[in-house]
C-alpha positions as CSV (number, residue, x, y, z in Angstrom):
1,M,91.9,52.9,90.3
2,P,91.3,54.3,94.0
3,K,89.8,52.5,96.9
4,L,86.0,52.2,97.1
5,P,84.4,52.0,99.7
6,K,82.5,48.5,100.7
7,S,79.1,50.0,99.6
8,V,77.9,53.1,98.5
9,V,74.2,55.0,97.9
10,I,73.3,56.3,94.8
11,E,70.0,58.1,94.4
12,G,69.0,56.5,97.8
13,R,69.6,53.0,97.0
14,R,72.8,51.5,98.5
15,F,74.9,49.4,96.2
16,P,77.8,47.3,97.1
17,T,80.7,48.1,95.7
18,W,82.1,44.4,94.1
19,A,78.5,44.4,92.6
20,L,79.1,47.7,89.8
21,S,80.4,47.3,86.6
22,I,83.7,48.1,85.8
23,N,82.7,51.1,83.9
24,A,80.3,52.0,87.1
25,R,83.2,51.8,89.2
26,K,85.2,54.4,86.7
27,Q,82.3,56.6,87.1
28,L,82.4,57.1,90.9
29,V,86.1,57.3,90.6
30,N,85.5,60.5,88.5
31,L,82.8,61.2,90.9
32,Y,84.8,61.6,93.9
33,Q,87.3,63.1,92.1
34,V,85.6,66.0,90.7
35,E,83.5,66.4,94.6
36,A,87.0,66.8,96.2
37,H,88.1,69.0,93.3
38,I,85.2,71.3,94.1
39,E,86.3,71.1,97.8
40,E,89.4,72.3,97.0
41,L,87.9,75.1,95.5
42,R,85.7,76.3,98.1
43,G,88.7,76.0,100.5
44,R,90.3,78.4,98.2
45,L,87.4,80.4,97.5
46,A,86.8,81.1,101.2
47,Y,90.8,81.9,101.5
48,Q,90.8,84.4,98.8
49,S,87.8,85.6,100.1
50,S,89.4,86.9,103.1
51,V,92.5,88.1,101.8
52,R,90.3,90.2,99.1
53,Q,88.6,91.7,102.9
54,L,91.8,92.2,104.0
55,C,93.1,94.5,101.2
56,Q,89.9,96.4,101.1
57,A,91.0,97.1,104.6
58,Q,94.4,98.3,104.3
59,L,93.3,100.4,101.0
60,R,90.8,102.4,103.4
61,E,93.7,103.3,105.6
62,A,95.9,103.8,102.8
63,L,93.3,106.0,100.9
64,P,94.3,110.0,101.1
65,P,92.0,111.6,103.9
66,Q,88.7,113.8,102.7
67,V,90.0,117.2,101.5
68,K,87.3,120.4,103.1
69,R,87.0,123.6,101.4
70,S,87.0,126.3,103.2
71,T,84.0,128.7,101.4
72,K,85.4,131.4,103.3
73,L,89.7,131.2,102.3
74,G,89.1,129.3,98.6
75,K,91.6,126.6,100.0
76,S,91.6,123.4,100.1
77,T,92.8,122.1,103.9
78,L,93.8,118.1,104.8
79,R,92.3,116.5,108.0
80,P,95.3,115.8,110.1
81,R,96.4,112.0,110.2
82,Y,97.2,109.7,113.0
83,F,98.9,106.4,113.0
84,W,100.3,103.9,116.3
85,H,104.3,103.6,115.2
86,V,106.0,100.2,116.8
87,V,109.3,100.2,118.4
88,S,111.0,98.1,119.7
89,K,111.5,98.0,123.4
90,A,115.7,97.7,122.9
91,F,115.1,101.1,121.0
92,A,113.0,102.6,123.7
93,E,115.2,101.6,126.8
94,A,117.9,103.3,125.0
95,T,116.8,106.5,123.9
96,L,114.4,107.3,127.0
97,P,114.4,110.5,127.8
98,F,114.6,111.5,124.3
99,S,117.0,114.2,124.1
100,P,116.5,116.4,122.1
101,S,112.8,115.9,121.0
102,K,113.7,115.9,117.2
103,L,113.6,112.1,116.3
104,E,115.0,111.2,112.9
105,L,112.0,108.9,111.1
106,H,115.3,106.5,109.7
107,A,115.6,105.5,113.2
108,I,112.6,104.3,114.0
109,N,112.2,102.7,110.3
110,A,109.5,104.9,109.5
111,S,111.2,106.6,106.8
112,N,108.9,107.6,103.9
113,L,106.2,106.3,105.5
114,Y,104.0,109.1,106.5
115,R,104.0,112.8,105.5
116,A,104.3,116.3,107.2
117,G,101.8,117.4,109.1
118,D,100.8,113.6,110.4
119,H,100.8,112.5,114.4
120,V,102.7,109.6,115.2
121,L,102.1,107.9,118.0
122,L,105.1,105.7,119.0
123,Y,103.6,102.3,121.1
124,V,105.9,99.6,122.5
125,K,104.3,96.4,122.8
126,G,104.2,94.8,126.2
127,Y,104.3,98.1,127.5
128,G,101.9,100.9,126.0
129,A,102.0,104.2,124.4
130,M,104.7,106.0,125.3
131,G,104.2,109.2,123.7
132,W,103.7,111.2,120.8
133,G,104.7,113.9,117.9
134,E,103.9,115.5,114.7
135,V,106.1,114.6,111.7
136,Q,107.6,117.4,110.1
137,S,109.8,118.5,107.1
138,D,113.9,119.4,107.5
139,A,113.9,122.7,105.1
140,S,117.8,122.0,105.0
141,S,117.6,118.4,103.1
142,V,114.9,116.2,102.3
143,Q,114.5,114.3,106.0
144,Q,111.9,114.2,107.9
145,Y,111.3,113.8,111.8
146,L,109.0,113.5,114.6
147,S,108.7,116.5,116.3
148,L,107.3,115.1,119.8
149,R,105.2,116.7,121.5
150,C,105.4,114.4,124.9
151,C,106.4,111.3,125.9
152,V,106.8,109.4,129.0
153,P,110.1,109.4,131.3
154,V,110.7,105.6,131.3
155,L,109.1,102.8,129.8
156,S,107.4,101.7,132.9
157,A,105.3,104.2,132.7
158,A,103.8,104.3,129.2
159,L,100.1,104.2,128.6
160,P,98.7,100.5,128.9
161,A,97.0,98.5,126.2
162,S,94.1,98.1,128.9
163,A,93.8,102.0,128.8
164,L,93.4,102.6,125.3
165,K,89.7,100.9,125.5
166,A,88.8,104.1,127.2
167,Y,89.6,105.6,123.8
168,A,87.8,103.3,121.6
169,L,91.2,102.2,121.0
170,R,93.1,98.5,120.9
171,H,97.0,97.7,120.4
172,P,97.8,97.8,117.2
173,T,99.1,94.5,115.7
174,R,101.3,96.3,113.1
175,T,104.2,98.4,112.5
176,T,102.4,101.0,111.3
177,Q,98.5,101.3,111.5
178,R,96.4,104.1,110.7
179,L,94.0,104.9,114.4
180,P,90.4,104.4,113.3
181,V,88.2,107.7,112.7
182,G,85.7,106.8,115.4
183,A,88.5,106.8,118.4
184,D,88.9,109.5,121.0
185,V,92.4,110.3,120.3
186,N,92.0,113.7,121.6
187,G,91.5,111.8,125.3
188,L,94.5,109.9,124.8
189,L,96.6,112.7,124.2
190,K,95.3,114.0,126.5
191,A,96.2,111.1,128.2
192,L,100.0,111.3,127.4
193,A,100.1,115.3,128.2
194,C,100.7,113.9,131.7
195,Y,104.1,113.1,130.6
196,P,105.4,116.4,129.4
197,H,108.3,116.0,126.9
198,G,111.0,118.0,128.7
199,E,109.7,117.8,132.3
């Protein structure tokens, strides 16, 4: 039998443990075990609730964009999607300035992550946003590549995380992360346009 306290309070009355009958002490042990199990279940429930919220958030990010129908053309058009994609410092230092402007997605471990037309903003932890491009498909193969629209000439010129707040953004926390709907994406792209590719 587990060690019991010297006294217990039951229904407002305090009893010395030694004065309890064997059956009463047995039921007291059962009560403690049930309460401990309830606390364990509460902890597991809190954890699973947080996991559920995370899964819901990731599901929302993974959902296809809203389809807008053009009444004039009678066709459906998809809104462009914008993503952060984190690349390593070593990769950035080895490839800047980018030449040519066609960057294979497998080179940044992004194969099958995006679809044609997606806009991908490259980010290096500790430095910031270094450029962006549009995902396109190679007509001669099944490979996709990133057609760079602009990029900083050197890593030290990246747009730092502290500057992202002005565009209702914060630095990415995952390798690939969709930009929120309320972000000032156009403002961010204009800021990065200060460093057009090839200049």
